[in-house]
C-alpha positions as CSV (number, residue, x, y, z in Angstrom):
1,M,29.2,89.1,-27.2
2,K,28.1,86.6,-29.8
3,N,24.3,86.6,-29.9
4,R,23.5,85.2,-33.4
5,L,21.0,82.5,-34.4
6,I,22.0,79.5,-36.4
7,I,19.6,77.6,-38.6
8,L,19.1,73.8,-38.0
9,F,17.8,71.5,-40.7
10,Y,15.1,68.8,-40.3
11,L,14.6,66.0,-42.8
12,G,11.2,65.2,-44.4
13,F,9.2,68.0,-42.9
14,S,9.2,70.7,-45.5
15,S,5.6,70.0,-46.4
16,L,4.7,70.7,-42.8
17,I,6.4,74.0,-42.7
18,I,5.6,75.6,-46.0
19,G,2.4,76.0,-47.9
20,Q,-0.2,74.8,-45.4
21,E,-1.0,78.2,-43.7
22,A,-4.1,78.7,-45.9
23,A,-5.7,75.3,-45.1
24,D,-9.2,75.5,-43.6
25,I,-9.4,73.7,-40.2
26,N,-13.2,73.7,-40.3
27,K,-13.1,72.0,-43.7
28,L,-10.9,69.3,-42.4
29,K,-13.1,68.8,-39.3
30,K,-16.1,68.4,-41.6
31,E,-14.2,65.7,-43.6
32,L,-13.6,63.9,-40.3
33,Q,-17.4,63.5,-39.9
34,Q,-17.6,61.4,-43.1
35,E,-17.3,57.6,-43.0
36,L,-13.6,57.1,-43.7
37,V,-11.2,54.4,-42.9
38,D,-9.0,54.9,-39.8
39,T,-5.8,55.6,-41.8
40,A,-7.6,58.4,-43.7
41,K,-8.8,59.9,-40.4
42,V,-5.2,59.7,-39.0
43,T,-4.0,61.8,-42.0
44,L,-6.8,64.5,-41.3
45,H,-5.9,64.6,-37.6
46,L,-2.3,65.1,-38.4
47,K,-3.1,68.0,-40.8
48,I,-5.3,69.7,-38.1
49,A,-2.6,69.2,-35.5
50,N,-0.1,70.9,-37.7
51,L,-2.3,73.9,-38.2
52,Y,-2.9,74.2,-34.5
53,L,0.7,73.7,-33.5
54,K,1.7,77.4,-33.4
55,T,-1.5,79.0,-32.2
56,K,-3.2,76.3,-30.0
57,P,-0.6,73.7,-29.0
58,D,-3.1,72.0,-26.6
59,S,-5.5,71.4,-29.5
60,S,-2.6,70.1,-31.6
61,L,-1.8,67.5,-28.9
62,V,-5.4,66.4,-28.7
63,N,-5.5,65.7,-32.4
64,L,-2.1,63.9,-32.3
65,T,-3.3,61.7,-29.4
66,K,-6.5,60.9,-31.4
67,A,-4.3,60.1,-34.5
68,L,-2.2,57.7,-32.5
69,E,-5.2,56.0,-31.1
70,L,-6.7,55.5,-34.6
71,A,-3.3,54.4,-36.0
72,K,-2.9,51.7,-33.4
73,K,-6.5,50.6,-34.0
74,S,-5.7,50.1,-37.7
75,A,-2.5,48.2,-36.8
76,Y,-0.9,49.8,-39.9
77,Q,2.8,50.1,-38.8
78,P,4.0,52.9,-41.2
79,K,1.1,55.1,-39.9
80,I,1.9,54.4,-36.3
81,A,5.5,55.3,-36.8
82,Q,4.5,58.5,-38.7
83,V,2.3,59.6,-35.7
84,Y,5.1,59.0,-33.2
85,N,7.4,61.0,-35.4
86,R,4.9,63.9,-35.5
87,I,4.3,63.7,-31.7
88,G,8.1,64.0,-31.3
89,R,8.1,67.1,-33.4
90,Y,5.2,68.6,-31.3
91,Y,7.2,68.1,-28.0
92,E,10.3,69.6,-29.7
93,K,8.3,72.7,-30.7
94,I,7.1,73.2,-27.1
95,V,10.7,72.8,-25.8
96,D,10.1,69.4,-24.1
97,Y,13.1,67.7,-25.6
98,K,13.0,64.6,-23.3
99,D,9.5,63.6,-24.4
100,A,10.4,64.5,-28.0
101,I,13.4,62.0,-27.8
102,K,11.1,59.3,-26.3
103,N,8.6,59.6,-29.2
104,Y,11.3,59.8,-31.8
105,N,12.8,56.5,-30.5
106,D,9.3,54.8,-30.6
107,A,9.1,55.9,-34.3
108,F,12.6,54.7,-35.0
109,L,12.0,51.2,-33.7
110,I,9.1,50.7,-36.2
111,F,10.9,52.3,-39.1
112,E,13.9,50.0,-38.4
113,K,11.6,46.9,-38.5
114,L,10.2,48.1,-41.8
115,G,13.7,48.7,-43.2
116,D,12.8,52.3,-44.1
117,K,16.4,53.8,-44.2
118,K,15.2,57.2,-45.3
119,K,12.9,57.6,-42.3
120,M,15.6,56.1,-40.0
121,A,18.0,58.8,-41.2
122,E,15.4,61.4,-40.6
123,I,14.8,60.3,-37.0
124,Y,18.5,60.1,-36.3
125,N,18.8,63.7,-37.5
126,S,15.9,64.8,-35.2
127,L,17.5,63.0,-32.2
128,G,20.7,64.8,-32.9
129,T,19.0,68.2,-32.8
130,N,17.2,67.4,-29.5
131,Y,20.3,66.1,-27.8
132,S,22.0,69.3,-28.9
133,E,19.3,71.4,-27.3
134,L,19.9,69.4,-24.1
135,Y,23.6,70.4,-24.2
136,A,24.6,66.8,-24.9
137,E,26.6,67.5,-28.0
138,D,28.5,64.2,-27.8
139,R,25.2,62.4,-28.3
140,A,24.1,64.9,-30.9
141,I,27.2,64.3,-33.2
142,E,26.8,60.5,-32.8
143,Y,23.2,60.7,-34.2
144,Y,24.1,63.2,-36.9
145,L,26.9,60.9,-38.2
146,K,24.6,57.9,-38.1
147,S,22.1,59.9,-40.1
148,L,24.8,60.9,-42.5
149,K,26.0,57.3,-43.0
150,L,22.4,56.2,-43.9
151,N,21.8,59.1,-46.2
152,K,25.0,58.4,-48.1
153,E,24.0,54.7,-48.5
154,I,20.7,55.6,-50.1
155,S,22.1,58.6,-52.1
156,N,19.7,61.0,-50.3
157,E,21.5,64.2,-51.2
158,D,19.0,66.5,-49.4
159,G,19.5,64.5,-46.3
160,V,23.3,64.6,-46.6
161,A,23.2,68.4,-46.9
162,S,21.0,68.7,-43.8
163,N,23.5,66.5,-41.9
164,Y,26.4,68.6,-43.0
165,T,24.6,71.7,-41.8
166,N,23.8,70.4,-38.4
167,I,27.4,69.0,-37.9
168,G,28.7,72.4,-39.0
169,N,26.4,74.0,-36.4
170,L,27.9,71.9,-33.6
171,Y,31.4,72.9,-34.6
172,Y,30.1,76.6,-34.7
173,T,28.8,76.2,-31.2
174,E,32.2,74.9,-30.0
175,E,33.8,78.0,-31.8
176,N,35.7,75.9,-34.3
177,Y,34.7,78.3,-37.1
178,D,37.0,76.9,-39.8
179,L,35.5,73.4,-39.6
180,A,32.0,74.9,-39.3
181,E,32.5,76.9,-42.5
182,K,33.8,73.7,-44.3
183,Y,30.7,71.7,-43.5
184,F,28.4,74.6,-44.4
185,R,30.1,75.0,-47.8
186,D,29.8,71.3,-48.4
187,A,26.1,71.6,-47.7
188,L,25.9,74.7,-50.0
189,L,27.3,72.7,-53.0
190,I,24.5,70.2,-52.7
191,Y,21.7,72.8,-52.3
192,E,23.0,74.6,-55.3
193,K,23.0,71.4,-57.3
194,L,19.4,70.7,-56.2
195,D,18.4,74.3,-56.8
196,D,17.0,74.4,-53.3
197,K,16.6,78.1,-52.6
198,Y,15.5,77.6,-49.0
199,G,18.5,75.5,-48.3
200,I,20.8,78.0,-50.1
201,S,19.5,81.0,-48.2
202,S,19.7,79.3,-44.8
203,T,23.2,78.0,-45.5
204,Y,24.3,81.6,-46.5
205,T,23.2,82.6,-43.0
206,N,25.2,79.9,-41.3
207,I,28.3,80.7,-43.5
208,A,27.9,84.4,-42.5
209,N,27.9,83.4,-38.8
210,A,31.1,81.4,-39.1
211,L,32.8,84.2,-41.1
212,A,31.8,87.0,-38.8
213,D,32.8,85.2,-35.7
214,N,36.1,84.3,-37.3
215,G,37.0,88.0,-37.7
216,R,35.8,88.3,-41.4
217,V,32.9,90.6,-40.6
218,E,32.5,92.3,-44.0
219,E,32.4,88.9,-45.8
220,G,29.8,87.8,-43.2
221,L,27.6,90.8,-43.8
222,N,27.7,90.2,-47.6
223,Y,26.4,86.6,-47.0
224,Y,23.6,87.8,-44.7
225,K,22.4,90.2,-47.4
226,K,22.6,87.5,-50.1
227,S,20.5,85.3,-47.8
228,I,17.9,88.1,-47.2
229,A,17.5,88.6,-51.0
230,I,16.5,85.0,-51.5
231,E,14.3,85.0,-48.4
232,Q,12.4,88.0,-49.6
233,E,11.7,86.2,-52.8
234,L,10.5,83.1,-50.9
235,G,8.5,85.2,-48.3
236,D,10.5,83.6,-45.5
237,Y,10.0,86.2,-42.8
238,Y,11.4,84.1,-40.0
239,G,14.7,83.7,-42.0
240,I,14.7,87.5,-42.7
241,A,14.3,88.3,-39.0
242,I,17.2,85.9,-38.1
243,N,19.5,87.7,-40.6
244,Y,18.4,91.2,-39.3
245,N,19.3,90.1,-35.8
246,N,22.6,88.7,-36.8
247,I,23.5,91.8,-38.8
248,G,22.5,93.9,-35.8
249,D,24.9,91.9,-33.6
250,C,27.7,92.4,-36.2
251,Y,27.2,96.2,-36.0
252,I,27.3,96.1,-32.2
253,N,30.7,94.4,-32.5
254,L,31.8,97.1,-35.0
255,K,30.6,99.7,-32.5
256,Q,28.1,101.1,-35.1
257,Y,25.2,101.3,-32.6
258,I,22.7,103.3,-34.6
259,Q,22.9,100.9,-37.5
260,A,22.7,98.0,-35.1
261,K,19.5,99.4,-33.4
262,E,17.8,99.8,-36.8
263,Y,18.4,96.2,-37.8
264,L,17.4,94.9,-34.4
265,D,14.1,96.9,-34.5
266,K,13.3,95.4,-37.9
267,A,14.0,91.9,-36.4
268,M,11.8,92.6,-33.4
269,N,8.9,93.7,-35.5
270,I,8.9,90.4,-37.4
271,A,9.6,88.3,-34.3
272,D,6.5,89.9,-32.6
273,S,4.3,89.3,-35.6
274,L,5.4,85.6,-35.9
275,V,5.3,85.1,-32.1
276,E,8.7,83.2,-32.2
277,K,9.8,83.1,-28.5
278,D,13.4,82.1,-29.1
279,L,13.8,84.9,-31.7
280,Q,12.1,87.5,-29.5
281,S,14.4,86.6,-26.6
282,I,17.7,86.9,-28.5
283,V,16.7,90.1,-30.3
284,L,15.7,91.8,-27.0
285,L,19.0,90.6,-25.5
286,N,20.9,92.3,-28.3
287,I,18.7,95.5,-27.9
288,A,19.7,95.5,-24.2
289,D,23.3,95.3,-25.2
290,V,23.2,98.2,-27.7
291,E,21.2,100.4,-25.3
292,N,23.9,99.8,-22.6
293,K,26.6,100.6,-25.2
294,Q,24.9,104.0,-25.7
295,N,24.4,104.6,-22.0
296,R,20.6,104.3,-22.3
297,F,20.4,102.2,-19.2
298,Q,16.6,102.4,-18.4
299,R,15.8,101.0,-21.9
300,A,18.5,98.3,-21.5
301,I,16.9,97.2,-18.2
302,Y,13.5,97.0,-19.8
303,A,14.8,94.9,-22.8
304,A,16.9,92.6,-20.6
305,R,13.9,92.0,-18.3
306,E,11.6,91.1,-21.2
307,S,14.3,88.9,-22.8
308,Y,15.0,87.1,-19.5
309,A,11.3,86.3,-18.9
310,I,11.0,84.7,-22.4
311,A,14.3,82.8,-22.0
312,D,13.1,81.5,-18.6
313,L,9.8,80.3,-20.3
314,I,11.7,78.4,-23.1
315,G,14.4,77.1,-20.8
316,N,17.4,78.8,-22.5
317,L,20.2,79.1,-19.9
318,D,22.5,81.0,-22.2
319,Y,20.1,83.8,-22.9
320,K,19.2,84.0,-19.2
321,T,22.8,84.3,-18.2
322,E,23.6,87.1,-20.8
323,N,20.5,89.1,-19.7
324,L,21.7,89.0,-16.1
325,L,25.0,90.5,-17.3
326,Q,23.3,93.3,-19.3
327,A,21.0,94.1,-16.3
328,S,24.1,94.4,-14.1
329,I,25.8,96.8,-16.5
330,A,22.6,98.9,-16.7
331,Y,22.1,99.1,-12.9
332,E,25.7,100.1,-12.5
333,G,25.3,102.8,-15.1
334,L,22.2,104.1,-13.2
335,G,24.3,104.1,-9.9
336,D,22.2,101.3,-8.3
337,N,25.3,99.4,-7.2
338,A,23.3,97.0,-4.9
339,L,21.2,95.7,-7.7
340,A,24.1,95.7,-10.1
341,L,26.1,93.5,-7.7
342,K,23.1,91.2,-7.2
343,R,22.6,90.6,-10.9
344,L,26.4,90.1,-11.4
345,K,26.5,87.4,-8.7
346,E,23.6,85.6,-10.3
347,Y,25.3,85.9,-13.6
348,T,28.6,84.5,-12.2
349,A,26.9,81.6,-10.5
350,I,25.1,80.4,-13.6
351,K,28.1,81.2,-15.9
352,D,30.5,79.1,-13.7
353,S,28.2,76.1,-13.9
354,L,27.8,76.5,-17.6
355,L,31.6,76.7,-18.1
356,K,32.1,73.5,-16.1
357,M,29.4,71.9,-18.2
358,D,31.0,73.3,-21.4
359,R,34.4,71.8,-20.5
360,L,32.9,68.4,-20.0
361,K,30.9,68.7,-23.2
362,K,34.0,69.6,-25.2
363,I,35.9,66.6,-23.9
364,K,33.0,64.3,-24.7
365,L,32.5,65.8,-28.1
366,F,36.2,65.5,-29.0
367,N,36.2,61.8,-28.0
368,T,33.0,61.1,-29.9
369,L,34.3,62.8,-33.1
370,N,37.5,60.8,-32.9
371,E,35.6,57.5,-32.4
372,L,32.9,58.0,-35.0
373,E,34.2,60.3,-37.7
374,K,37.8,59.3,-37.9
375,S,37.2,55.6,-36.9
376,Q,40.6,55.3,-35.3
377,Y,39.5,53.0,-32.5
378,T,37.4,49.9,-32.3
379,I,35.9,47.9,-29.5
380,E,38.5,45.2,-30.1
381,D,41.3,47.6,-29.4
382,L,39.9,48.3,-26.0
383,S,39.4,44.5,-25.1
384,K,42.1,42.6,-23.2
385,T,42.3,39.0,-22.2
386,S,42.2,38.1,-18.5
387,E,45.9,37.1,-18.6
388,E,47.0,40.4,-20.1
389,A,44.9,42.2,-17.6
390,Q,46.7,40.4,-14.7
391,L,50.1,41.2,-16.1
392,N,49.2,44.8,-16.5
393,Y,47.9,44.9,-12.9
394,E,51.2,43.9,-11.5
395,K,53.1,46.4,-13.6
396,E,50.6,49.2,-12.7
397,K,51.0,48.3,-9.0
398,K,54.7,48.9,-9.1
399,Y,54.2,52.1,-11.1
400,T,51.6,53.4,-8.6
401,H,54.1,53.0,-5.7
402,F,56.7,54.9,-7.6
403,L,54.2,57.6,-8.6
404,I,53.1,58.2,-5.0
405,I,56.7,58.8,-3.9
406,A,57.3,61.1,-6.8
407,I,54.1,63.1,-6.1
408,V,55.1,63.6,-2.4
409,I,58.6,64.9,-3.4
410,F,57.0,67.1,-6.1
411,A,54.4,68.5,-3.7
412,F,57.2,69.5,-1.2
413,L,59.2,71.3,-3.9
414,L,56.0,73.0,-5.2
415,I,55.2,74.4,-1.8
416,L,58.7,75.9,-1.6
417,L,58.4,77.4,-5.1
418,I,54.9,78.9,-4.3
419,Q,56.3,80.6,-1.2
420,Q,59.3,82.0,-3.0
421,N,57.1,83.3,-5.9
422,A,54.2,84.8,-3.9
423,S,55.5,88.3,-4.1
424,K,56.1,87.9,-7.9
425,K,52.6,86.6,-8.3
426,K,51.1,89.6,-6.5
427,A,53.1,92.0,-8.7
428,F,52.0,90.2,-11.8
429,N,48.4,90.2,-10.8
430,L,48.5,93.9,-10.1
431,L,50.2,94.5,-13.5
432,E,47.6,92.4,-15.2
433,Y,44.7,94.3,-13.5
434,K,46.2,97.6,-14.5
435,N,46.6,96.3,-18.0
436,Y,42.9,95.3,-18.0
437,Q,41.9,98.8,-16.8
438,V,43.9,100.4,-19.6
439,H,42.3,98.2,-22.2
440,K,38.8,98.9,-20.7
441,M,39.5,102.6,-20.8
442,K,40.6,102.4,-24.4
443,D,37.5,100.5,-25.4
444,E,35.3,103.1,-23.7
445,I,37.2,105.9,-25.4
446,D,36.8,104.2,-28.8
447,G,33.1,103.7,-28.1
448,Q,32.6,107.4,-27.2
449,S,34.6,108.5,-30.3
450,N,32.4,106.4,-32.6
451,K,29.3,107.7,-30.9
452,L,30.5,111.3,-31.3
453,K,31.2,110.8,-35.0
454,Q,27.7,109.5,-35.4
455,L,26.2,112.4,-33.5
456,N,28.3,114.9,-35.4
457,S,27.1,113.5,-38.7
458,T,23.5,113.6,-37.5
459,K,24.0,117.2,-36.2
460,D,25.4,118.3,-39.6
461,K,22.4,116.9,-41.4
462,F,20.0,118.5,-39.0
463,F,21.6,121.9,-39.3
464,S,21.5,121.7,-43.1
465,I,17.8,120.9,-43.1
466,I,17.0,123.4,-40.4
467,A,18.9,126.2,-42.2
468,H,16.9,125.5,-45.3
469,D,13.6,125.4,-43.3
470,L,14.4,128.7,-41.4
471,K,15.3,130.5,-44.6
472,N,11.7,130.7,-46.0
473,P,10.0,132.1,-42.8
474,F,12.8,134.6,-42.2
475,N,12.6,135.7,-45.9
476,S,8.8,136.2,-45.4
477,I,9.3,138.2,-42.2
478,A,12.0,140.4,-43.8
479,G,10.2,140.9,-47.1
480,F,6.8,141.9,-45.7
481,T,8.4,144.1,-43.0
482,E,10.3,145.9,-45.7
483,L,7.1,146.3,-47.8
484,M,5.3,147.8,-44.8
485,I,8.2,150.2,-44.0
486,E,8.6,151.5,-47.6
487,N,4.8,151.7,-48.3
488,N,3.5,152.7,-44.9
489,E,1.6,155.7,-46.2
490,I,0.1,153.8,-49.2
491,Y,-1.2,150.7,-47.5
492,D,-4.5,150.8,-45.6
493,N,-5.2,149.1,-42.2
494,E,-6.6,146.0,-43.8
495,K,-3.5,145.4,-45.9
496,R,-1.2,146.1,-43.0
497,L,-3.2,143.6,-40.8
498,K,-2.9,140.9,-43.6
499,F,0.9,141.4,-43.7
500,L,1.1,141.3,-39.9
501,K,-0.7,137.9,-39.9
502,I,1.7,136.5,-42.4
503,I,4.7,137.7,-40.3
504,K,3.1,136.2,-37.2
505,G,2.6,132.9,-38.9
506,S,6.2,132.8,-40.1
507,S,7.4,133.6,-36.6
508,A,5.3,130.8,-35.1
509,K,6.8,128.3,-37.6
510,V,10.3,129.5,-36.6
511,S,9.5,129.2,-32.9
512,S,8.1,125.7,-33.3
513,L,11.2,124.5,-35.2
514,L,13.6,126.0,-32.7
515,D,11.6,124.5,-29.8
516,N,12.0,121.0,-31.3
517,L,15.7,121.7,-32.0
518,L,16.3,122.7,-28.4
519,I,14.5,119.7,-27.0
520,W,16.4,117.3,-29.4
521,A,19.7,118.9,-28.3
522,S,18.9,118.4,-24.6
523,S,17.9,114.8,-25.3
524,Q,21.1,114.0,-27.2
525,S,23.3,115.7,-24.6
526,G,21.7,113.8,-21.7
527,N,20.4,117.0,-20.0
528,L,16.8,116.1,-20.5
529,K,15.6,114.4,-17.3
530,F,13.0,111.7,-17.4
531,N,10.4,112.4,-14.7
532,P,7.4,110.0,-15.0
533,K,4.2,110.7,-13.0
534,N,0.4,109.9,-13.0
535,I,-1.2,111.8,-16.0
536,N,-4.8,111.8,-17.2
537,L,-4.4,111.1,-20.9
538,A,-7.7,112.7,-22.1
539,L,-6.9,116.0,-20.3
540,Q,-3.4,116.1,-21.8
541,V,-4.7,115.5,-25.3
542,T,-7.3,118.3,-24.8
543,G,-4.6,120.8,-23.7
544,V,-2.5,120.0,-26.8
545,I,-5.6,120.3,-29.1
546,S,-6.3,123.8,-27.7
547,F,-2.7,124.8,-28.3
548,L,-2.9,123.8,-32.0
549,E,-6.5,124.9,-32.6
550,I,-5.5,128.0,-34.6
551,Q,-3.6,125.8,-37.1
552,A,-6.7,123.5,-37.5
553,I,-9.1,126.5,-37.9
554,N,-7.0,128.0,-40.6
555,K,-7.5,124.8,-42.7
556,D,-11.1,124.2,-41.5
557,I,-10.0,120.8,-40.0
558,T,-12.0,119.2,-37.3
559,I,-10.0,117.5,-34.4
560,L,-12.0,114.9,-32.4
561,N,-10.7,113.7,-29.0
562,R,-12.1,110.2,-28.4
563,V,-9.6,109.2,-25.7
564,E,-11.2,107.4,-22.7
565,K,-11.7,109.9,-19.8
566,N,-10.4,107.6,-17.0
567,V,-7.2,106.4,-18.6
568,Y,-4.1,107.3,-16.6
569,V,-0.6,106.8,-17.9
570,K,2.9,106.7,-16.3
571,A,4.7,109.4,-18.4
572,D,6.9,112.4,-18.3
573,E,4.5,115.4,-18.9
574,N,6.8,117.5,-21.0
575,M,7.8,114.5,-23.2
576,L,4.2,113.4,-23.7
577,D,3.2,117.0,-24.6
578,T,6.0,117.0,-27.2
579,I,4.9,113.6,-28.6
580,L,1.2,114.7,-28.9
581,R,2.0,118.2,-30.2
582,N,4.2,116.9,-33.0
583,L,1.9,114.0,-34.1
584,I,-1.2,116.2,-34.2
585,S,0.6,119.1,-35.9
586,N,1.9,116.6,-38.4
587,A,-1.7,115.4,-39.0
588,I,-2.9,119.0,-39.6
589,K,0.0,119.6,-42.0
590,F,-0.8,116.7,-44.3
591,T,-4.7,116.8,-44.1
592,Q,-6.6,118.5,-46.8
593,P,-8.9,121.5,-45.9
594,K,-12.2,120.4,-44.3
595,G,-10.6,117.1,-43.3
596,E,-10.9,115.3,-39.9
597,I,-8.4,114.1,-37.3
598,H,-9.3,111.5,-34.7
599,I,-7.4,110.8,-31.5
600,Y,-8.4,107.7,-29.6
601,S,-7.0,105.1,-27.1
602,V,-7.2,101.3,-26.6
603,L,-6.4,99.7,-23.3
604,K,-4.1,96.6,-23.5
605,K,-2.8,94.4,-20.6
606,D,-0.1,96.8,-19.1
607,F,-0.2,99.7,-21.5
608,V,-2.4,101.9,-23.5
609,E,-2.2,102.3,-27.3
610,I,-2.9,105.9,-28.6
611,T,-3.7,106.6,-32.2
612,V,-3.7,109.9,-34.2
613,K,-5.6,109.2,-37.4
614,D,-6.1,111.6,-40.3
615,N,-7.7,111.4,-43.7
616,G,-4.9,113.2,-45.5
617,V,-2.5,112.4,-48.3
618,G,-1.1,109.2,-46.8
619,M,2.3,107.7,-47.4
620,T,4.0,104.9,-49.4
621,A,5.7,101.9,-47.7
622,D,9.2,103.5,-48.4
623,E,8.1,106.7,-46.7
624,I,6.8,104.8,-43.7
625,A,10.1,103.0,-43.3
626,A,12.1,106.2,-43.3
627,I,10.0,108.6,-41.1
628,F,11.5,107.5,-37.7
629,S,15.1,107.1,-39.0
630,V,17.8,109.7,-38.2
631,N,19.6,108.7,-41.3
632,E,16.6,109.3,-43.6
633,I,15.3,112.6,-42.2
634,N,14.2,115.0,-44.9
635,S,12.2,118.3,-45.2
636,S,8.7,118.0,-46.7
637,L,5.8,120.3,-47.6
638,G,2.2,120.0,-46.3
639,T,-1.0,120.4,-48.2
640,F,-0.7,124.3,-47.8
641,N,3.0,124.2,-48.5
642,E,3.8,124.2,-44.8
643,Q,7.5,123.6,-44.1
644,G,8.6,120.7,-41.9
645,S,12.1,119.3,-41.1
646,G,11.0,115.8,-39.9
647,L,12.7,116.4,-36.6
648,G,9.4,116.2,-34.7
649,L,8.9,112.6,-35.6
650,I,12.4,111.7,-34.5
651,L,11.7,113.3,-31.1
652,C,8.5,111.3,-30.9
653,S,10.3,108.0,-31.5
654,D,13.0,108.9,-29.0
655,F,10.6,109.9,-26.2
656,V,8.2,107.0,-26.7
657,E,11.2,104.6,-26.4
658,S,12.3,106.4,-23.2
659,H,8.9,105.3,-21.7
660,G,9.6,101.7,-22.8
661,G,6.9,102.0,-25.5
662,K,6.8,101.5,-29.3
663,I,5.8,103.9,-32.1
664,W,4.8,103.0,-35.7
665,A,2.8,104.3,-38.6
666,E,0.1,102.7,-40.9
667,S,-0.9,104.5,-44.1
668,V,-2.6,104.2,-47.5
669,V,-1.8,106.8,-50.2
670,N,-4.6,109.3,-50.6
671,Q,-6.6,107.7,-47.8
672,G,-4.8,108.9,-44.7
673,S,-2.4,107.8,-42.0
674,E,-2.5,106.4,-38.5
675,F,0.3,107.1,-36.1
676,K,0.2,104.8,-33.1
677,F,2.3,104.6,-29.9
678,T,2.1,102.9,-26.6
679,L,2.7,104.1,-23.0
680,P,2.6,102.2,-19.7
681,I,-0.5,102.4,-17.6
682,W,-0.2,104.0,-14.2
683,K,-0.5,101.4,-11.4
684,D,-1.1,102.4,-7.8
């Protein structure tokens, strides 16, 4: 499955995208109150509209409408055209491509009268992008090539590079990866000449897509990483998220599912923070795919459902279709064949219509490319005189009669041939079906083999860490037991009691570590059943605090339960107990003596956010990034040199995800840490 994002280029709007985030809307509104000429007010309304575009689109449209009114009042044509252009961009942003095209055309007519070829090229490029979003690639390529012609006439190299990129993306969409790569590399040469780092990084992403989908995955991954390096320098988080998603999709195709999930989670975190709907939808779609590949069907259904809802909101048929397929696979995996079949039928119905549309698009696109790019045909070649038309009519009439007779004969022979070969066709179809089953079984075996290798590697690392962490407690037990046996007559009762307490503490550490190990083993083997029910969160937290009270008392640490009393969550009781026990135990471990630990909850729309906060040693950004990763698990010491394998936090992450929630950490070194996770609210 190819679920990667391409990067389209717009001409003349870089100043609208980069560098205005810090502008003060209130300051601009105060400037509007001053006595200014209409054209100056138009400029201020456009700036305010741009700042509102992402967070308050309705307010953005209000300011754009006011700007158009003032521009028309001033009768200054360049300003009117500029406003129409910006309104087109607004409608494009809210996925109303038809209204976007209408306003772009209004802007173009004015720029054409003014003879502004640079703006005309810009509008042509925008029209191409919007027609592409409406699945009218034949119209899109027509406008891209018109834009390219104008940009070459006026030597606008930045515009030429943008056109090359967008034409390359059309070829990429049609799966002509060689031509797509050619256009992308032509664009890259120009961006390198201009030292345009944004253009270079984005083009690296597009080249990576073409390479990866053309079977050159390792080369593609290299270009993704080169792009990320530049985007980190630029602070382009949207571009970074696109690359993380695309890398995740590559790892899915390589059947390296753990690496895929790590990159997709990174992409999702950025997409959520930026509130980019298109990006959120495709990342969730890929997460559904990777969860299905690992037989985690409940999580796959949750991700597919979320992705489908967003895709429906933004009108993306491709994403909706793929989500139906992922949901069908997940329901089949859970044994719900009725729902699986229903989703599969919905998928097939939409897919068939898209395939028909796709065939028509490719025919139109092929014809348009021949006409516009190669210039092989002209209107004169298609014009005929009335006399020539009459002669051709007579010839075609005779030819038609002959053709009808030939078709009748051919149809008769074809019926005979079909009847004779019916049995052969059945045998061939059966053989083809068996061959498909063999290939499917091979793919499943390969997937299981890869999964087992990854699990085996994880198991080896766990055992290495656990063996190290078990060694110290067992040494303590053995050492102090031996001392008590050899010096039984010498030691008084007070010293014996001291040694027994040390032995008891070491035993408790071993028991806790083995409990976590057994739970993790059950989770990985699929034997741990998920049994959600109605749970009072405050009571559950109180029970866990009581269990860990001795640990806290030994370090003189106060634990405060500030969870709201009437909050009920839909959770598996044993899993929730394990999550809370590990997070609170972890807080005790890294909090200094006489410190405090706070546990509180915040109700959201459909879930509750639980926080375990301490004022302990804190963590660096690198440590935060590694704590929930299986590949980064390491043993660490607490403030009293308490041993810890890191396995508990891995369990927390796994169990929270099983509930369809999220878990993350926030921390400042020497100021403490906050571990947060979400659970669904119980609904009657």
